C-alpha positions in Angstrom: -21.6 -127.8 -72.6 -20.5 -129.5 -69.4 -18.3 -129.2 -66.4 -14.9 -130.9 -66.8 -15.8 -133.0 -63.7 -18.8 -134.6 -65.3 -20.6 -136.0 -68.3 -24.0 -134.3 -68.7 -26.4 -134.6 -71.6 -30.1 -134.2 -71.8 -32.5 -132.4 -69.6 -33.9 -129.0 -68.4 -34.3 -125.9 -70.5 -33.5 -122.3 -69.5 -36.3 -119.9 -70.4 -36.4 -116.1 -71.0 -37.3 -115.6 -67.4 -33.6 -115.9 -66.5 -32.6 -113.0 -68.8 -31.4 -110.6 -66.1 -31.3 -109.3 -62.5 -34.8 -108.2 -61.4 -36.3 -106.8 -58.2 -39.7 -106.0 -56.7 -41.9 -109.1 -56.9 -39.3 -110.9 -59.1 -36.3 -112.9 -58.4 -32.7 -111.8 -58.1 -30.4 -113.5 -60.7 -26.8 -114.5 -60.3 -25.2 -116.3 -63.3 -21.8 -117.0 -64.8 -19.6 -119.2 -66.8 -17.4 -121.7 -65.1 -15.2 -124.6 -66.2 -16.9 -125.3 -69.5 -20.5 -124.8 -68.5 -22.9 -122.1 -67.1 -24.8 -121.6 -63.9 -27.9 -119.6 -62.9 -29.1 -118.9 -59.5 -32.5 -117.3 -58.8 -33.1 -116.0 -55.3 -36.0 -114.4 -53.5 -34.2 -112.2 -51.0 -37.2 -110.8 -49.1 -35.1 -108.0 -47.7 -32.0 -110.1 -46.9 -28.8 -108.2 -47.3 -26.7 -110.4 -49.6 -23.6 -109.0 -51.3 -23.9 -110.5 -54.8 -20.2 -110.0 -55.7 -19.2 -111.8 -52.5 -21.7 -114.6 -53.2 -20.5 -115.0 -56.7 -16.9 -115.3 -55.4 -18.1 -118.0 -53.0 -19.9 -119.9 -55.7 -16.8 -119.8 -58.0 -14.8 -121.0 -55.1 -17.1 -124.1 -54.7 -16.7 -124.9 -58.4 -12.9 -124.6 -58.2 -12.7 -126.8 -55.1 -14.8 -129.5 -56.6 -13.0 -129.4 -59.9 -9.6 -129.8 -58.1 -10.9 -132.9 -56.4 -13.3 -134.6 -58.8 -12.3 -133.7 -62.4 -11.0 -136.5 -64.6 -10.0 -133.8 -67.1 -7.3 -132.4 -64.8 -4.1 -134.3 -64.4 -3.5 -132.5 -61.0 -7.0 -133.4 -59.5 -7.3 -135.7 -56.7 -9.3 -138.4 -58.5 -6.7 -138.3 -61.3 -3.9 -138.9 -58.8 -6.0 -141.8 -57.3 -6.4 -143.3 -60.7 -2.6 -143.3 -61.2 -2.0 -145.2 -58.1 -0.7 -148.7 -58.8 -0.9 -150.2 -55.4 -3.7 -151.9 -53.4 -3.1 -150.2 -50.1 -5.7 -147.9 -48.4 -5.5 -144.4 -49.7 -6.5 -141.3 -47.8 -9.0 -139.3 -49.7 -11.2 -136.2 -49.4 -14.4 -136.7 -47.5 -16.4 -135.8 -50.6 -14.8 -138.6 -52.6 -15.5 -141.2 -49.9 -19.1 -140.0 -49.7 -19.7 -140.1 -53.4 -18.1 -143.5 -53.8 -20.4 -144.8 -51.0 -23.5 -143.4 -52.5 -22.5 -144.9 -55.9 -21.9 -148.3 -54.3 -25.4 -148.3 -52.8 -27.0 -147.4 -56.2 -24.8 -150.0 -57.9 -26.0 -152.7 -55.5 -29.6 -151.8 -56.3 -29.3 -151.8 -60.1 -27.7 -155.2 -60.8 -24.4 -153.5 -61.1 -25.5 -151.3 -64.1 -24.4 -148.1 -62.3 -20.6 -148.4 -62.0 -18.0 -145.6 -61.4 -15.2 -147.8 -62.6 -16.2 -147.7 -66.3 -13.7 -145.0 -67.1 -11.4 -147.3 -69.1 -14.4 -148.3 -71.3 -15.5 -144.7 -71.6 -11.9 -143.9 -72.8 -11.8 -146.9 -75.1 -15.0 -145.8 -76.9 -13.6 -142.3 -77.2 -16.2 -140.5 -75.2 -13.7 -138.9 -72.8 -12.0 -136.8 -75.5 -14.6 -136.8 -78.2 -12.5 -139.2 -80.4 -15.2 -141.8 -80.8 -14.6 -145.2 -82.4 -15.9 -148.7 -82.2 -13.2 -150.8 -80.3 -12.5 -154.4 -81.2 -13.9 -157.3 -79.3 -10.4 -158.0 -78.1 -9.9 -154.5 -76.8 -13.1 -154.7 -74.9 -12.2 -158.1 -73.5 -8.9 -156.8 -72.3 -10.5 -154.0 -70.3 -13.5 -155.8 -68.7 -11.5 -157.7 -66.1 -10.6 -154.3 -64.6 -14.1 -153.0 -64.3 -16.4 -153.4 -61.3 -17.4 -151.7 -58.0 -16.6 -155.0 -56.3 -12.9 -154.1 -56.9 -13.2 -150.9 -54.9 -13.5 -150.6 -51.1 -14.5 -147.4 -49.3 -14.2 -146.5 -45.6 -16.4 -143.4 -45.2 -15.6 -142.7 -41.5 -11.9 -142.7 -42.1 -12.1 -141.2 -45.7 -10.2 -143.9 -47.3 -10.4 -145.9 -50.6 -8.7 -149.2 -51.6 -8.3 -150.4 -55.1 -8.3 -154.2 -55.1 -7.2 -154.0 -58.7 -4.3 -151.6 -59.3 -5.6 -151.0 -62.8 -9.0 -149.7 -61.5 -9.9 -146.2 -62.6 -12.8 -144.1 -61.3 -15.0 -141.6 -63.0 -17.3 -139.4 -60.8 -18.8 -137.6 -63.7 -22.3 -139.2 -63.3 -22.6 -138.0 -59.7 -20.4 -135.0 -59.3 -22.8 -132.4 -60.9 -25.5 -133.3 -58.5 -23.1 -132.9 -55.6 -22.1 -129.5 -57.1 -25.7 -128.4 -57.2 -26.1 -129.3 -53.5 -23.0 -127.5 -52.4 -24.2 -124.2 -54.1 -27.7 -124.7 -52.6 -26.2 -125.2 -49.2 -24.2 -122.0 -49.7 -27.4 -120.1 -50.3 -29.1 -121.5 -47.3 -26.1 -120.5 -45.1 -26.8 -116.9 -46.3 -30.4 -117.2 -45.1 -31.9 -117.7 -48.6 -34.9 -120.0 -48.4 -36.6 -119.5 -51.8 -34.2 -120.3 -54.7 -33.5 -122.1 -57.9 -30.0 -123.4 -58.5 -29.1 -124.6 -62.0 -25.7 -125.9 -63.1 -25.3 -127.1 -66.6 -29.0 -128.0 -66.8 -29.2 -129.8 -63.4 -31.0 -128.1 -60.5 -32.3 -127.8 -57.0 -35.2 -125.7 -56.0 -36.8 -124.7 -52.7 -39.7 -122.6 -51.7 -41.6 -120.5 -54.3 -41.1 -117.7 -56.7 -41.3 -114.1 -55.5 -44.9 -113.9 -56.6 -45.8 -117.0 -54.6 -46.2 -119.2 -57.7 -44.4 -122.7 -57.8 -41.2 -123.0 -59.7 -41.8 -124.4 -63.2 -39.4 -126.6 -64.8 -39.4 -127.7 -68.5 -38.2 -131.2 -69.4 -36.5 -131.3 -72.8 -37.8 -133.4 -75.6 -35.2 -136.2 -75.9 -34.3 -135.6 -79.5 -30.9 -134.7 -81.0 -30.2 -131.5 -82.8 -33.3 -129.6 -81.4 -34.2 -127.9 -78.1 -37.9 -128.4 -77.5 -40.1 -128.8 -74.5 -41.5 -132.1 -73.8 -43.4 -131.3 -70.6 -43.7 -128.6 -67.9 -43.5 -129.6 -64.2 -45.1 -127.3 -61.6 -43.2 -128.2 -58.4 -45.8 -127.8 -55.7 -43.9 -128.9 -52.7 -41.7 -126.2 -51.1 -39.3 -128.1 -48.7 -36.7 -128.5 -51.6 -36.1 -130.9 -54.2 -33.4 -131.7 -56.8 -34.4 -132.3 -60.4 -31.9 -134.2 -62.5 -32.2 -135.6 -66.1 -30.0 -138.0 -68.0 -30.3 -138.7 -71.7 -28.6 -140.7 -74.4 -29.6 -138.3 -77.2 -26.8 -135.6 -76.9 -23.6 -137.6 -76.4 -23.5 -140.3 -79.0 -21.9 -141.2 -82.3 -22.9 -143.1 -85.4 -20.8 -145.8 -87.2 -21.9 -147.8 -90.3 -25.5 -146.9 -89.6 -25.5 -147.9 -85.9 -25.9 -145.4 -83.1 -23.7 -145.8 -79.9 -24.7 -144.0 -76.7 -22.3 -142.7 -74.0 -24.1 -144.8 -71.4 -22.0 -148.0 -71.3 -23.1 -151.3 -69.7 -20.2 -152.3 -67.4 -21.1 -156.0 -67.8 -20.8 -156.0 -71.6 -18.4 -153.2 -72.1 -20.6 -151.8 -74.8 -23.1 -148.9 -75.0 -26.6 -149.7 -73.8 -29.0 -151.0 -76.5 -32.5 -150.2 -75.4 -35.2 -147.6 -76.2 -35.0 -145.5 -73.0 -34.0 -141.9 -74.1 -34.1 -139.9 -70.9 -34.8 -140.1 -67.2 -35.8 -137.3 -64.9 -35.6 -137.8 -61.1 -37.0 -135.7 -58.3 -35.2 -136.4 -55.0 -34.4 -134.4 -51.8 -30.8 -135.0 -52.3 -29.2 -133.8 -55.6 -26.3 -136.3 -55.4 -28.6 -139.2 -55.1 -30.8 -137.8 -57.9 -27.8 -137.5 -60.1 -26.7 -141.1 -59.5 -30.2 -142.5 -59.9 -30.9 -140.6 -63.2 -27.8 -142.3 -64.8 -28.5 -145.7 -63.2 -32.1 -145.9 -64.5 -30.9 -144.8 -68.0 -28.4 -147.7 -67.9 -31.1 -150.2 -67.0 -33.5 -149.3 -69.7 -37.3 -148.6 -69.9 -38.5 -151.9 -68.3 -35.9 -152.7 -65.7 -35.3 -148.9 -64.9 -39.0 -148.4 -64.2 -39.2 -151.5 -62.0 -36.3 -150.4 -59.9 -37.6 -146.8 -59.6 -40.9 -148.1 -58.5 -39.4 -150.5 -56.0 -37.2 -147.7 -54.5 -40.1 -145.3 -54.3 -38.3 -142.8 -56.7 -40.1 -139.9 -58.3 -39.1 -140.7 -61.9 -40.2 -139.8 -65.4 -38.9 -142.1 -68.1 -39.2 -141.1 -71.8 -38.6 -143.8 -74.4 -39.1 -144.5 -78.1 -41.7 -146.9 -79.3 -42.7 -147.3 -82.9 -41.2 -143.9 -83.9 -43.1 -142.1 -81.1 -42.0 -140.7 -77.7 -43.7 -142.4 -74.7 -43.8 -141.1 -71.1 -44.0 -143.2 -68.0 -44.2 -141.7 -64.5 -43.6 -143.8 -61.3 -46.5 -143.7 -58.8 -44.4 -141.7 -56.4 -43.9 -139.0 -59.0 -47.5 -138.9 -60.2 -49.0 -138.8 -56.7 -47.2 -135.6 -55.9 -47.2 -133.6 -59.0 -49.9 -132.5 -61.4 -49.3 -133.2 -65.1 -50.3 -130.0 -66.8 -50.8 -129.6 -70.5 -47.6 -128.8 -72.4 -47.7 -125.1 -73.2 -46.1 -123.5 -76.2 -42.2 -124.0 -76.2 -41.7 -120.3 -76.5 -43.3 -119.5 -73.1 -41.1 -117.2 -71.2 -42.2 -118.4 -67.8 -40.4 -121.7 -68.0 -37.5 -122.2 -65.7 -34.4 -124.4 -66.4 -34.7 -128.1 -67.1 -32.3 -131.0 -66.5 -30.2 -132.9 -69.0 -27.4 -135.3 -69.4 
């Protein structure tokens, strides 16, 4: 499932360790259902007096605030109102929207334009927005392409403004909003004094510190195969300063037509779903918003270009791709240098924490 604000498929698995509230040398769990997805928060309170009911209300308020601003599924959201604007004047927007567009623009510029927030018309055309998938005609794609491109969107971050150079431009923040959401919830915990935690929203997460028993947080990366939920690899996150873990994949949101598979990751240059062998990307990054954007961007680029860009940018990235009917893994040097690569334990292990997806 997914938040209405975002498209999220592939990633991190929730283990039996999240089954309930615990105390003593274990973590306190806070979980819930919100806007089409679930969230799980594990906290080491260490004597902190945290009102869990109050905290849950605060978490829900964060989700509601973000949904009202960023959701393409709500006609009354701020981004939907921006998309309906037919002028080219500067528009005053929420600071969050200006910030996310600016981050997306930077990732766009570093990925040959493969990461692009303006693909919403193409996403709609292929039916991914409402799960009414179909293969559009060449003429339909050609009609939409002139209205796609981050170069047609200006952002003024200090003044919180956007300007659409093309009135037909429409923006979709799905590929970055969930990371931002995770960061907001993590910030809420830290404001309460919680320094050891795991925040998971719809499979995306941020972790900091260690578990109650002093062990590192363990995250299971999902095997990128449709119709099954199996563990591909376990990551023991040794560093304690905090990191986001985001995974994007092509193997959950796709459709088949006349023997051909079409992914929901669309190349903004061609107007068509990507056609390469990269199945999932997992990013570790101090900032969950950046991690979210990068995981989609690399997935758009493919196994060769994606790896090259990740290496050039010093990203901690795991790319899983198909080759001759087998799954292959490739870690960037930055990722491999920090984290041990343990042997994959049995998938039924109850000590595995969440794992990303998209």
